[in-house]
C-alpha positions as a LaTeX table, in Angstrom:
\begin{tabular}{lrrr}
\hline
Residue & $x$ (\AA) & $y$ (\AA) & $z$ (\AA) \\
\hline
Met1 & $-62.30$ & $-8.40$ & $-71.29$ \\
Tyr2 & $-63.22$ & $-8.83$ & $-75.50$ \\
Leu3 & $-65.85$ & $-11.69$ & $-74.08$ \\
Glu4 & $-67.67$ & $-9.73$ & $-71.44$ \\
Ala5 & $-68.04$ & $-6.58$ & $-73.78$ \\
Asp6 & $-69.47$ & $-8.48$ & $-76.73$ \\
Val7 & $-72.10$ & $-9.98$ & $-74.01$ \\
Arg8 & $-72.42$ & $-6.56$ & $-72.33$ \\
Glu9 & $-73.27$ & $-5.12$ & $-76.10$ \\
Gln10 & $-75.87$ & $-7.70$ & $-76.42$ \\
Lys11 & $-77.50$ & $-7.30$ & $-73.04$ \\
Asp12 & $-77.54$ & $-3.30$ & $-74.10$ \\
Glu13 & $-79.01$ & $-4.15$ & $-77.57$ \\
Ile14 & $-82.04$ & $-6.84$ & $-76.32$ \\
Val15 & $-82.82$ & $-4.19$ & $-73.39$ \\
Ser16 & $-82.73$ & $-1.21$ & $-76.10$ \\
Ala17 & $-85.42$ & $-3.72$ & $-78.81$ \\
Phe18 & $-87.33$ & $-5.14$ & $-75.81$ \\
Gly19 & $-87.72$ & $-2.07$ & $-74.19$ \\
Asp20 & $-89.35$ & $-0.72$ & $-77.70$ \\
Val21 & $-91.35$ & $-3.92$ & $-78.83$ \\
Arg22 & $-95.05$ & $-3.40$ & $-77.01$ \\
Ala23 & $-97.41$ & $-6.33$ & $-76.84$ \\
Glu24 & $-100.87$ & $-5.82$ & $-77.80$ \\
Ser25 & $-101.50$ & $-5.57$ & $-74.26$ \\
Gly26 & $-99.61$ & $-2.28$ & $-74.19$ \\
Arg27 & $-96.92$ & $-3.73$ & $-72.35$ \\
Thr28 & $-93.26$ & $-4.30$ & $-73.48$ \\
Leu29 & $-91.45$ & $-7.27$ & $-73.93$ \\
Leu30 & $-88.76$ & $-5.92$ & $-71.33$ \\
Glu31 & $-91.24$ & $-5.60$ & $-69.25$ \\
Leu32 & $-92.44$ & $-9.21$ & $-69.58$ \\
Val33 & $-89.00$ & $-10.48$ & $-69.86$ \\
Asp34 & $-88.43$ & $-8.88$ & $-66.48$ \\
Glu35 & $-91.53$ & $-10.63$ & $-64.64$ \\
Gly36 & $-90.10$ & $-13.85$ & $-65.64$ \\
Pro37 & $-88.97$ & $-16.32$ & $-68.55$ \\
Val38 & $-90.88$ & $-16.10$ & $-71.79$ \\
Leu39 & $-90.86$ & $-17.89$ & $-74.51$ \\
Leu40 & $-90.97$ & $-15.96$ & $-77.25$ \\
Val41 & $-92.57$ & $-17.59$ & $-80.51$ \\
Phe42 & $-92.35$ & $-16.02$ & $-83.65$ \\
Leu43 & $-95.50$ & $-17.11$ & $-86.24$ \\
Arg44 & $-95.70$ & $-17.33$ & $-89.83$ \\
His45 & $-98.69$ & $-15.79$ & $-91.58$ \\
Phe46 & $-101.86$ & $-16.86$ & $-90.46$ \\
Gly47 & $-102.76$ & $-18.78$ & $-93.82$ \\
Cys48 & $-99.95$ & $-21.24$ & $-93.18$ \\
Ser49 & $-100.75$ & $-24.72$ & $-91.77$ \\
Phe50 & $-97.70$ & $-25.01$ & $-89.71$ \\
Cys51 & $-98.46$ & $-21.33$ & $-88.14$ \\
Arg52 & $-101.82$ & $-22.82$ & $-86.99$ \\
Gln53 & $-99.62$ & $-26.21$ & $-86.17$ \\
Ala54 & $-97.38$ & $-24.08$ & $-83.72$ \\
Leu55 & $-100.43$ & $-22.24$ & $-82.17$ \\
Asp56 & $-102.11$ & $-25.94$ & $-81.47$ \\
Asp57 & $-98.49$ & $-27.17$ & $-80.38$ \\
Val58 & $-98.32$ & $-24.34$ & $-77.69$ \\
Ser59 & $-101.73$ & $-24.75$ & $-76.66$ \\
Lys60 & $-101.32$ & $-27.85$ & $-76.02$ \\
Val61 & $-98.00$ & $-27.46$ & $-73.68$ \\
His62 & $-99.73$ & $-24.19$ & $-72.17$ \\
Gly63 & $-100.49$ & $-25.15$ & $-68.84$ \\
Ala64 & $-96.82$ & $-27.08$ & $-68.36$ \\
Leu65 & $-95.64$ & $-23.38$ & $-69.53$ \\
Thr66 & $-96.99$ & $-22.11$ & $-67.45$ \\
Tyr67 & $-96.42$ & $-24.36$ & $-64.03$ \\
Arg68 & $-92.76$ & $-23.99$ & $-65.05$ \\
Gly69 & $-93.35$ & $-20.00$ & $-64.83$ \\
Val70 & $-92.61$ & $-19.44$ & $-68.45$ \\
Arg71 & $-95.29$ & $-16.96$ & $-70.16$ \\
Pro72 & $-95.75$ & $-17.61$ & $-73.84$ \\
Val73 & $-95.38$ & $-14.59$ & $-76.29$ \\
Phe74 & $-96.40$ & $-14.45$ & $-79.70$ \\
Val75 & $-94.98$ & $-12.21$ & $-82.49$ \\
His76 & $-97.09$ & $-12.32$ & $-85.41$ \\
Leu77 & $-97.15$ & $-10.70$ & $-88.85$ \\
Gly78 & $-101.05$ & $-9.79$ & $-88.66$ \\
Thr79 & $-102.88$ & $-7.11$ & $-87.30$ \\
Pro80 & $-104.45$ & $-7.57$ & $-83.93$ \\
Glu81 & $-108.06$ & $-8.13$ & $-84.97$ \\
Arg82 & $-106.77$ & $-10.64$ & $-87.90$ \\
Ala83 & $-104.68$ & $-12.63$ & $-84.94$ \\
Lys84 & $-107.24$ & $-12.86$ & $-82.42$ \\
Pro85 & $-109.76$ & $-15.21$ & $-84.03$ \\
Tyr86 & $-106.96$ & $-17.58$ & $-84.02$ \\
Phe87 & $-105.54$ & $-17.14$ & $-80.97$ \\
Asp88 & $-109.20$ & $-17.90$ & $-79.43$ \\
Tyr89 & $-109.56$ & $-20.75$ & $-81.32$ \\
Tyr90 & $-106.20$ & $-22.35$ & $-79.84$ \\
Arg91 & $-107.17$ & $-21.37$ & $-76.46$ \\
Leu92 & $-104.63$ & $-18.99$ & $-76.39$ \\
Ser93 & $-106.52$ & $-16.09$ & $-75.57$ \\
Asp94 & $-104.93$ & $-14.83$ & $-72.45$ \\
Val95 & $-101.05$ & $-15.39$ & $-74.00$ \\
Glu96 & $-99.50$ & $-11.77$ & $-74.87$ \\
Arg97 & $-99.26$ & $-11.20$ & $-78.31$ \\
Ile98 & $-97.10$ & $-8.51$ & $-80.51$ \\
Ser99 & $-98.46$ & $-7.53$ & $-84.05$ \\
Asn100 & $-95.33$ & $-6.91$ & $-86.04$ \\
Pro101 & $-96.76$ & $-6.90$ & $-89.77$ \\
Asp102 & $-93.73$ & $-5.45$ & $-91.27$ \\
Gly103 & $-91.45$ & $-7.87$ & $-89.95$ \\
Ser104 & $-88.78$ & $-5.79$ & $-88.78$ \\
Phe105 & $-88.41$ & $-7.74$ & $-85.05$ \\
Tyr106 & $-88.37$ & $-10.99$ & $-86.96$ \\
Arg107 & $-85.46$ & $-9.49$ & $-88.93$ \\
Ser108 & $-83.68$ & $-7.74$ & $-86.05$ \\
Ser109 & $-79.91$ & $-8.08$ & $-85.73$ \\
Ile110 & $-80.96$ & $-9.98$ & $-82.01$ \\
Phe111 & $-83.26$ & $-12.60$ & $-84.11$ \\
Ala112 & $-82.35$ & $-12.69$ & $-87.18$ \\
Leu113 & $-84.89$ & $-14.53$ & $-88.47$ \\
Pro114 & $-84.60$ & $-14.62$ & $-92.24$ \\
Arg115 & $-87.25$ & $-14.26$ & $-95.87$ \\
Ile116 & $-86.52$ & $-16.98$ & $-97.93$ \\
Pro117 & $-88.43$ & $-17.13$ & $-101.27$ \\
Val118 & $-91.80$ & $-18.81$ & $-101.16$ \\
Met119 & $-91.03$ & $-21.46$ & $-103.88$ \\
Arg120 & $-87.94$ & $-22.37$ & $-101.95$ \\
Leu121 & $-89.92$ & $-22.98$ & $-98.81$ \\
Val122 & $-92.35$ & $-25.06$ & $-100.08$ \\
Phe123 & $-91.13$ & $-27.23$ & $-102.44$ \\
Gln124 & $-88.66$ & $-29.70$ & $-99.81$ \\
Pro125 & $-89.80$ & $-32.86$ & $-99.36$ \\
Ser126 & $-90.08$ & $-32.33$ & $-95.73$ \\
Val127 & $-92.68$ & $-29.83$ & $-96.12$ \\
Trp128 & $-94.61$ & $-32.05$ & $-98.33$ \\
Lys129 & $-94.85$ & $-34.98$ & $-95.82$ \\
Gly130 & $-95.14$ & $-32.47$ & $-92.80$ \\
Trp131 & $-98.28$ & $-31.08$ & $-94.49$ \\
Leu132 & $-99.54$ & $-34.41$ & $-95.99$ \\
Gln133 & $-98.72$ & $-36.10$ & $-92.52$ \\
Asp134 & $-100.31$ & $-33.67$ & $-90.29$ \\
Ala135 & $-100.50$ & $-30.03$ & $-90.91$ \\
Met136 & $-102.78$ & $-29.37$ & $-93.84$ \\
Phe137 & $-105.35$ & $-32.24$ & $-92.85$ \\
Lys138 & $-105.81$ & $-30.81$ & $-88.82$ \\
His139 & $-105.25$ & $-26.86$ & $-89.84$ \\
Gly140 & $-106.08$ & $-26.21$ & $-93.34$ \\
Ile141 & $-104.76$ & $-24.06$ & $-95.22$ \\
Gly142 & $-105.90$ & $-20.21$ & $-95.76$ \\
Leu143 & $-105.32$ & $-17.09$ & $-97.64$ \\
Ile144 & $-102.19$ & $-15.66$ & $-96.89$ \\
Arg145 & $-102.06$ & $-12.29$ & $-96.18$ \\
Glu146 & $-99.00$ & $-11.47$ & $-94.69$ \\
Asp147 & $-95.59$ & $-12.15$ & $-95.75$ \\
Ala148 & $-95.41$ & $-15.86$ & $-96.92$ \\
Ser149 & $-91.68$ & $-15.37$ & $-97.18$ \\
Gln150 & $-90.91$ & $-14.87$ & $-93.36$ \\
Met151 & $-89.47$ & $-17.93$ & $-91.40$ \\
Pro152 & $-90.49$ & $-18.64$ & $-87.60$ \\
Gly153 & $-88.43$ & $-19.10$ & $-84.69$ \\
Val154 & $-88.57$ & $-19.78$ & $-81.32$ \\
Phe155 & $-86.24$ & $-18.12$ & $-78.46$ \\
Phe156 & $-86.56$ & $-18.81$ & $-74.35$ \\
Leu157 & $-85.69$ & $-15.57$ & $-72.76$ \\
Arg158 & $-84.91$ & $-14.75$ & $-69.29$ \\
Asp159 & $-82.73$ & $-12.02$ & $-67.17$ \\
Arg160 & $-83.00$ & $-10.11$ & $-70.00$ \\
Gly161 & $-81.01$ & $-12.16$ & $-72.50$ \\
Ile162 & $-81.74$ & $-15.21$ & $-75.14$ \\
Val163 & $-81.01$ & $-18.91$ & $-73.10$ \\
Arg164 & $-81.63$ & $-21.21$ & $-76.00$ \\
Ser165 & $-83.07$ & $-20.65$ & $-79.44$ \\
Phe166 & $-85.04$ & $-22.74$ & $-82.06$ \\
Arg167 & $-84.19$ & $-21.33$ & $-85.61$ \\
His168 & $-86.34$ & $-23.08$ & $-88.30$ \\
Arg169 & $-84.69$ & $-24.66$ & $-91.29$ \\
Thr170 & $-87.87$ & $-25.62$ & $-92.61$ \\
Ile171 & $-91.12$ & $-24.44$ & $-92.44$ \\
Ala172 & $-92.83$ & $-27.69$ & $-91.40$ \\
Asp173 & $-89.91$ & $-28.17$ & $-88.23$ \\
Arg174 & $-91.57$ & $-28.62$ & $-85.31$ \\
Pro175 & $-89.26$ & $-27.25$ & $-81.99$ \\
Asp176 & $-89.66$ & $-29.16$ & $-78.92$ \\
Tyr177 & $-90.94$ & $-26.32$ & $-76.51$ \\
Leu178 & $-90.60$ & $-27.80$ & $-73.51$ \\
Arg179 & $-87.03$ & $-28.86$ & $-74.34$ \\
Leu180 & $-86.30$ & $-25.32$ & $-74.87$ \\
Ile181 & $-87.11$ & $-24.07$ & $-71.36$ \\
Asp182 & $-84.93$ & $-27.28$ & $-69.25$ \\
\hline
\end{tabular}
C-alpha cells in the first residue's frame, strides 16, 4: 500500500508539473505525453559543443523515433528566438521545444538535474577526450549566454510517467536514445 501511495503521489506531481509547462507551440507537456510517448531531452547551453552534439545525435535518430511512435521534445535554457537557429541547423525545426531560461524545470523535484560549478564540469578527462575526439571539431564552441553550470538529462515518458531516464554524470556523456525507448 505504501508503494502504491508513493506512485500515486508521483503521478499527481507529474500531472501537475506537466500541465503547467508549455512548449513553444502553446501545447502543454501533459497534452504531448497524453498523445503518445515522449523522449524529453534537457539540453545544456547553446554555446556548448555537447549541447550541439546532442541535437545532432537526436537528429540522426529522429526518423527511428518517429517510426516507433516516440516524439522528441527538447527543454532548453535559451529564448525561443535564440534556440530556433540551432534546431533549424540540425534539421529539428518541427520538434516541440520548451524554453526554460531560469532552469526551474530542470531542477524540479521530478527531474532534479543539478547545477555543477563550471570548473568541475570542464576539468574532467572524459570531457577533454569528448571535446578532442568529436564534439569541438564537429560542433564548435560558442558563447555562453545561458547557464553553463546546468547538467543535461534525458527522460522517456509514457502514460503520464517516467519509464526510463539518463542522467549525465559528465557533460560529455552520450546517451543511446534508441535504447532508452526500448
